[in-house]
C-alpha positions in Angstrom: 11.0 170.4 189.5 10.8 168.5 192.8 8.6 171.2 194.2 5.9 170.6 191.6 5.8 166.9 192.5 5.3 167.4 196.2 1.8 167.1 197.6 0.8 170.1 199.7 -1.7 169.3 202.5 -4.0 171.7 204.1 -2.8 172.1 207.8 -6.4 172.4 209.0 -7.2 168.8 207.9 -4.2 167.2 209.6 -4.3 166.0 213.2 -1.4 167.0 215.4 0.1 164.9 218.1 -1.2 167.4 220.7 -4.8 166.9 219.5 -4.9 163.2 220.1 -5.7 161.5 223.4 -3.3 158.9 224.5 -4.8 155.5 224.8 -2.5 153.1 226.6 -4.5 150.0 225.5 -4.3 150.9 221.9 -0.6 151.7 222.2 0.1 148.3 223.8 -2.0 146.5 221.2 -0.1 148.2 218.4 3.2 147.3 219.9 2.3 143.7 220.5 0.6 143.3 217.2 -2.7 142.3 218.8 -5.9 142.4 216.8 -8.1 145.5 217.0 -11.3 145.6 219.1 -13.5 145.7 216.1 -16.4 143.3 216.3 -16.0 140.5 213.7 -18.9 140.1 211.3 -20.4 136.7 210.7 -19.4 136.8 207.0 -15.7 136.9 208.2 -16.0 133.7 210.2 -15.1 130.2 208.9 -18.0 128.3 207.3 -18.4 125.9 210.2 -18.8 128.7 212.7 -21.3 130.4 210.4 -23.4 127.2 210.1 -23.4 126.8 213.9 -24.4 130.5 214.4 -27.2 130.4 211.8 -28.5 127.1 213.3 -28.6 128.6 216.8 -30.3 131.8 215.6 -32.8 129.8 213.6 -33.5 127.5 216.6 -34.2 130.5 218.8 -36.5 132.1 216.3 -38.3 128.8 215.8 -38.8 128.4 219.6 -40.2 132.0 219.9 -42.6 131.2 217.0 -43.7 128.0 218.7 -44.2 129.8 222.0 -46.4 132.5 220.3 -48.5 129.9 218.5 -48.9 127.9 221.8 -50.1 131.0 223.6 -52.7 131.8 220.9 -54.1 128.3 220.8 
């Protein structure tokens, strides 16, 4: 009965320990519980940080637009 309940995995899809490359930084981060090196998205930031980011981006776009208009005129 227990044999029917077990999940059989295809060995070709599993990754063996010999196939992985040891990364000491990743190992240390896992041990210390440090966050991963994934780049945080702006939607994951607190509201205040998002407002500051959007304001800076908007200011830069506005300055480029003003510079283009000034060069044309």
